[in-house]
VOMARRO-374309 format. One record per residue (C-alpha): residue in one letter; x, y, z. Coordinates in Angstrom, 3 decimals, padded with zeros to 6 digits. Example, Ala and Ser with C-alpha at 12.3 -4.5 7.8 and 13.67 -1.06 7.14 Angstrom:
// VOMARRO-374309
r=A | px=012.300 | py=-004.500 | pz=007.800
r=S | px=013.670 | py=-001.060 | pz=007.140
//
This chain:
// VOMARRO-374309
r=M | px=071.160 | py=-034.023 | pz=-074.773
r=F | px=073.654 | py=-032.085 | pz=-076.524
r=K | px=074.067 | py=-035.029 | pz=-079.064
r=K | px=070.256 | py=-034.781 | pz=-079.638
r=I | px=070.540 | py=-031.084 | pz=-080.433
r=K | px=073.564 | py=-031.536 | pz=-082.697
r=R | px=071.646 | py=-034.448 | pz=-084.820
r=I | px=068.564 | py=-032.119 | pz=-085.264
r=L | px=070.819 | py=-029.354 | pz=-086.421
r=Y | px=073.259 | py=-030.925 | pz=-088.476
r=R | px=070.470 | py=-032.644 | pz=-090.502
r=S | px=068.599 | py=-029.310 | pz=-090.877
r=I | px=071.400 | py=-027.077 | pz=-091.389
r=D | px=071.735 | py=-025.130 | pz=-095.004
r=N | px=074.520 | py=-022.573 | pz=-094.244
r=K | px=073.340 | py=-022.528 | pz=-090.662
r=E | px=069.770 | py=-021.796 | pz=-091.660
r=I | px=067.038 | py=-023.611 | pz=-090.218
r=S | px=063.391 | py=-024.135 | pz=-090.880
r=Y | px=060.555 | py=-023.102 | pz=-088.642
r=D | px=059.870 | py=-026.759 | pz=-087.636
r=V | px=063.442 | py=-027.268 | pz=-086.428
r=L | px=063.158 | py=-023.992 | pz=-084.576
r=K | px=060.045 | py=-025.203 | pz=-082.863
r=K | px=061.728 | py=-028.607 | pz=-081.757
r=L | px=064.854 | py=-026.791 | pz=-080.410
r=T | px=062.959 | py=-024.098 | pz=-078.524
r=K | px=060.522 | py=-026.870 | pz=-076.978
r=D | px=063.237 | py=-029.453 | pz=-075.788
r=N | px=066.232 | py=-027.168 | pz=-075.352
r=E | px=067.363 | py=-024.083 | pz=-073.887
r=V | px=068.062 | py=-021.810 | pz=-076.553
r=V | px=068.122 | py=-017.760 | pz=-077.120
r=L | px=065.773 | py=-016.670 | pz=-079.653
r=I | px=066.396 | py=-013.092 | pz=-080.772
r=D | px=064.127 | py=-010.997 | pz=-083.022
r=V | px=066.572 | py=-008.665 | pz=-084.786
r=R | px=063.747 | py=-006.417 | pz=-086.125
r=S | px=063.251 | py=-002.935 | pz=-084.861
r=N | px=061.283 | py=-002.284 | pz=-081.520
r=Q | px=058.011 | py=-001.208 | pz=-083.369
r=E | px=058.027 | py=-004.497 | pz=-085.648
r=Y | px=058.649 | py=-006.517 | pz=-082.738
r=E | px=055.735 | py=-004.910 | pz=-080.764
r=E | px=053.480 | py=-005.699 | pz=-083.793
r=G | px=053.979 | py=-009.314 | pz=-083.420
r=H | px=057.049 | py=-011.687 | pz=-082.387
r=L | px=057.511 | py=-015.339 | pz=-081.782
r=N | px=056.870 | py=-016.525 | pz=-078.399
r=G | px=059.931 | py=-016.357 | pz=-076.041
r=A | px=061.924 | py=-014.103 | pz=-078.394
r=I | px=063.938 | py=-011.162 | pz=-077.031
r=N | px=064.284 | py=-007.995 | pz=-079.093
r=L | px=067.688 | py=-006.951 | pz=-080.141
r=S | px=067.840 | py=-004.927 | pz=-083.269
r=V | px=070.535 | py=-005.815 | pz=-085.806
r=Y | px=071.876 | py=-002.262 | pz=-085.411
r=N | px=072.369 | py=-002.812 | pz=-081.531
r=I | px=073.451 | py=-006.487 | pz=-081.574
r=K | px=077.175 | py=-005.803 | pz=-081.438
r=N | px=077.190 | py=-003.496 | pz=-078.583
r=K | px=074.410 | py=-005.384 | pz=-076.354
r=I | px=074.739 | py=-009.185 | pz=-077.034
r=E | px=077.556 | py=-009.938 | pz=-074.483
r=N | px=075.191 | py=-008.432 | pz=-071.681
r=L | px=072.636 | py=-010.876 | pz=-072.797
r=V | px=074.482 | py=-013.874 | pz=-073.834
r=K | px=077.864 | py=-014.678 | pz=-072.018
r=D | px=078.240 | py=-018.092 | pz=-072.965
r=K | px=079.639 | py=-018.135 | pz=-076.591
r=E | px=078.498 | py=-021.910 | pz=-077.001
r=K | px=074.833 | py=-021.291 | pz=-076.133
r=I | px=072.499 | py=-021.957 | pz=-079.189
r=I | px=070.959 | py=-018.661 | pz=-080.504
r=I | px=068.485 | py=-018.425 | pz=-083.074
r=L | px=068.121 | py=-015.110 | pz=-084.886
r=Y | px=065.180 | py=-014.026 | pz=-087.235
r=C | px=063.575 | py=-011.140 | pz=-088.887
r=S | px=061.116 | py=-010.266 | pz=-091.467
r=S | px=062.479 | py=-012.104 | pz=-094.591
r=G | px=065.952 | py=-013.437 | pz=-093.167
r=N | px=068.264 | py=-010.691 | pz=-094.458
r=R | px=068.885 | py=-008.779 | pz=-091.201
r=S | px=069.232 | py=-011.881 | pz=-089.348
r=K | px=071.807 | py=-013.234 | pz=-091.775
r=K | px=073.832 | py=-010.065 | pz=-091.071
r=A | px=073.406 | py=-010.277 | pz=-087.253
r=K | px=074.541 | py=-014.036 | pz=-087.591
r=E | px=077.742 | py=-012.762 | pz=-089.223
r=I | px=078.192 | py=-010.151 | pz=-086.575
r=L | px=077.913 | py=-012.638 | pz=-083.842
r=E | px=080.226 | py=-015.252 | pz=-085.348
r=N | px=082.640 | py=-012.336 | pz=-085.839
r=L | px=082.371 | py=-011.854 | pz=-082.063
r=G | px=083.237 | py=-015.477 | pz=-081.407
r=Y | px=079.714 | py=-016.997 | pz=-080.835
r=N | px=079.755 | py=-020.657 | pz=-082.409
r=N | px=076.120 | py=-021.767 | pz=-082.517
r=V | px=074.428 | py=-019.199 | pz=-084.298
r=Y | px=071.432 | py=-019.978 | pz=-086.573
r=N | px=069.274 | py=-017.972 | pz=-088.901
r=L | px=065.524 | py=-018.789 | pz=-089.438
r=K | px=065.155 | py=-019.406 | pz=-093.170
r=K | px=063.069 | py=-016.690 | pz=-094.961
r=G | px=062.183 | py=-015.032 | pz=-091.595
r=I | px=058.844 | py=-014.761 | pz=-090.023
r=D | px=056.835 | py=-012.933 | pz=-092.670
r=N | px=056.708 | py=-016.132 | pz=-094.557
r=L | px=055.148 | py=-017.925 | pz=-091.496
r=W | px=052.301 | py=-015.494 | pz=-091.444
r=I | px=051.303 | py=-015.436 | pz=-094.928
r=K | px=048.870 | py=-018.045 | pz=-095.729
//
């Protein structure tokens, strides 16, 4: 199973950024942690199914209570991808090894 996950990720990674299609595949077939790093208000206005809200400003202090396994696949997102990139760097500095950013955030998904 882990080899399948690696194949999906390594084909799709651009600086550990993934597309929405890859995100859907990973969350459908695997146990991943999906984190919305926007504010509580933004999260309440709409978020991806299965996502937990952990603001980029609180992630450093609260992540270890939520995700103890530093090898767990974590996918971060925000509105545009900027805050989630910052959150990804924070988690990598804390020793998390499988952290990915949703490319261009979720605002891009909802604009039609």
